[in-house]
C-alpha positions in Angstrom: 125.6 156.1 84.8 124.7 159.6 83.9 125.1 161.3 80.6 128.1 163.2 82.0 129.8 160.2 83.5 129.3 158.3 80.3 130.8 161.2 78.4 133.9 161.2 80.6 134.2 157.5 80.7 134.1 157.4 76.9 136.8 159.8 76.5 139.2 157.8 78.8 138.7 159.6 82.1 137.7 158.2 85.6 140.1 155.0 85.4 140.8 153.6 88.7 144.2 154.0 90.3 143.5 151.4 92.8 145.1 150.9 96.3 148.7 150.2 96.9 149.9 148.0 99.8 151.0 150.9 102.3 148.4 153.5 102.9 149.0 156.7 105.0 146.2 159.0 106.3 146.4 162.7 105.4 143.9 165.1 107.1 144.2 168.4 105.3 143.4 171.5 107.5 140.8 170.0 109.8 140.9 173.1 111.9 138.3 175.2 113.8 138.1 177.9 111.3 135.9 175.6 109.2 133.8 174.3 112.1 133.1 177.5 113.9 130.0 179.6 112.9 131.2 183.1 112.4 134.5 182.2 111.0 134.8 183.7 107.5 135.8 180.0 106.4 132.9 178.2 108.2 131.5 175.2 106.2 128.1 174.0 107.1 128.8 170.3 106.5 132.1 170.4 108.3 131.0 168.6 111.5 129.7 165.6 109.6 133.2 165.5 107.9 134.9 165.8 111.2 132.9 162.7 112.4 134.3 160.7 109.4 137.8 162.1 109.9 137.7 160.8 113.4 136.7 157.2 112.3 139.5 157.5 109.8 142.0 158.5 112.3 140.8 155.5 114.6 141.3 152.9 111.6 144.7 154.3 110.9 145.7 154.1 114.5 144.4 150.5 114.6 146.2 149.6 111.5 149.6 151.2 112.5 149.4 153.5 109.4 151.3 156.7 109.2 149.3 159.8 110.1 149.9 163.4 108.9 147.8 166.6 109.7 148.2 169.9 108.0 147.1 173.4 109.2 147.8 176.8 107.4 149.8 178.9 109.7 151.1 182.5 109.6 153.4 184.7 111.8 150.8 187.3 112.0 147.6 188.8 110.3 149.7 190.2 107.4 150.1 186.5 106.1 153.4 187.8 104.7 154.6 184.1 104.0 151.9 183.9 101.3 151.1 187.5 100.2 149.3 186.7 97.0 147.2 183.9 98.6 146.2 186.3 101.5 145.3 189.1 98.8 143.0 186.5 97.1 141.6 185.2 100.4 141.7 187.8 103.1 140.0 185.3 105.4 143.4 183.5 105.8 144.1 185.9 108.6 142.4 183.4 111.1 145.5 181.3 110.6 147.7 183.9 112.3 149.8 182.6 115.2 147.7 182.6 118.3 144.4 182.5 116.6 142.1 179.8 118.3 140.6 179.1 115.0 143.8 177.6 113.8 143.8 174.8 116.2 142.8 171.2 115.6 139.8 170.0 117.4 140.2 167.5 120.3 138.9 164.7 118.4 141.8 164.8 116.0 144.7 165.4 118.6 147.9 164.1 117.2 149.8 161.4 118.8 153.6 160.9 119.0 154.9 159.9 115.7 152.2 161.8 113.7 153.4 164.5 111.4 151.8 167.9 111.7 152.7 170.1 108.8 152.4 173.9 109.1 151.7 175.2 105.4 151.3 178.5 103.8 149.5 177.5 100.6 146.7 175.2 99.6 148.7 172.0 98.9 150.0 169.9 101.8 153.0 169.4 99.6 153.9 173.1 98.7 157.1 173.9 100.5 156.9 171.1 103.1 158.6 167.9 103.9 155.4 165.8 103.6 156.5 163.9 100.5 160.0 163.1 102.1 158.2 162.0 105.3 155.7 159.6 103.4 158.6 158.2 101.2 160.5 157.4 104.3 157.7 155.4 105.8 157.4 153.6 102.5 153.8 154.9 101.8 152.5 154.3 98.5 148.8 155.4 98.9 147.4 158.8 100.6 143.9 158.6 102.0 142.7 162.1 102.0 140.0 164.0 104.2 139.8 167.4 105.3 138.7 171.1 104.4 138.0 172.4 102.0 137.0 170.0 98.9 137.6 172.5 96.3 140.6 174.1 97.8 143.2 172.6 100.1 141.9 169.0 99.7 141.9 169.3 96.0 145.3 170.7 95.8 146.7 168.1 98.0 145.3 165.3 96.2 146.7 166.7 92.8 150.1 167.1 94.3 150.0 163.6 95.9 149.5 162.2 92.4 152.4 164.2 91.1 154.7 163.2 93.8 153.9 159.5 93.0 151.5 158.5 95.6 147.9 157.1 95.0 145.4 159.7 96.3 142.1 158.1 97.7 139.8 161.0 98.7 137.2 159.9 101.0 133.8 161.6 100.0 132.3 161.6 103.5 135.5 163.0 105.1 135.6 166.3 103.0 133.4 169.4 103.4 133.1 172.8 101.4 131.4 176.0 101.8 128.5 175.0 99.5 127.4 171.7 97.8 128.0 172.8 94.3 131.9 173.3 94.7 132.1 170.3 96.9 130.3 167.9 94.3 132.0 169.5 91.3 135.4 169.0 92.8 134.8 165.4 93.8 133.7 164.6 90.2 136.8 166.2 88.6 139.2 164.8 91.2 137.8 161.3 90.5 138.0 161.9 86.8 141.5 163.2 86.5 143.6 162.9 89.6 142.5 160.7 92.5 140.0 157.7 93.4 136.9 159.1 95.3 136.1 156.4 97.7 133.6 156.0 100.4 134.0 155.5 104.1 133.7 151.8 104.4 136.2 151.1 101.7 138.7 153.5 103.2 138.1 152.0 106.8 138.8 148.5 105.5 141.9 149.4 103.7 143.4 151.5 106.8 142.6 148.8 109.4 
C-alpha cells in the first residue's frame, strides 16, 4: 500500500461497497468521437477500452443482464440544449445530429431490450430516464465502462451512487485523454463514490 493509499484508508476512505445481487451494465458514451484520430475528443487508449467493453457486453448478454448505453446528442452544432457545457467544451459540436462521430461502433450495437440514452450533460442520469429504467428492472448494481474517465464516466458513477445503485467502475473498460486524469479519477472514485474493479471480477459477476 502506498503512502497515499494508507493516508486515505486511515481517514476512512476507500471502503468497499460490494456487489448487489442484480447488476446491470452501463456503457457511457462509447462513441466514435473518442476512437477516431482527428476528433477533438480522441483518447489514445480508447481502443483498448473498447475491447474491454465488448467483453463486458458479451458477459452481460450471456447473463441476461440489463444493458444501457449513453451518447451525447444535440440538434445542431450550436448545442443549444446545454449552452454552458458547450461553451466550456466546444468540441461537443461533434455530437450534433448527423455527425458520424456520435455513433456507437459496430462492436457495441444495441440489441432489442437495451436502453440507449440520449443525454446533453456529463452524467448518464442528468435529465434522463435511466434511474427509473434501472429501478424497473430491479437492478441494484451498475457496472460502468466508457469515455472519458474524468468526465462522463466519473459523473455517471457519482450519480449512480446518489440514485441508490452500487457503482462498479471497470478499470480496463474506461479511457481518458491522458494517463494522469485517468488514474487520478479512478483513485478518487474508488476512495469516495464507487468500487473500481478489474475485468475478471466484472465478467464473473455479469455472467
